[in-house]
C-alpha positions, 0 to 999 in steps of 0.5 A: 097492556091493561084496562084502565077504568073511566067514568064509573070505573075510574081509578081501577086498573086491570092487567090483561092477564087478569082481565078474564077472571076480573070480568068473571067475578064482576059478572057473577056479582052483577046483574041478571042481564050481565049474567045472561049476556055472559052465558050467551057469549060462552055458548055461542063461541066456537071454542073456550079461547074465543069465548074468553076473548069475546067476554073480555072485549064485551066486558071492557068495552064500556067504561074502560080504555086499553093502555100500554103499561109504562114501566 
């Protein structure tokens, strides 16, 4: 599975296993609002694992679709 960009993210593809580091890098270089939302998610999560899932779901909820990788 991978996230495929649409709209302003068109042409970008991110494999599931790369989704969290990709989101972190983009957020780190993103807006203050994105960085604040990221920190809020990380602080409110019950565990690091749950935080990772929450960040990925939040970050890729906009201009991305989740698709199966076809060989």
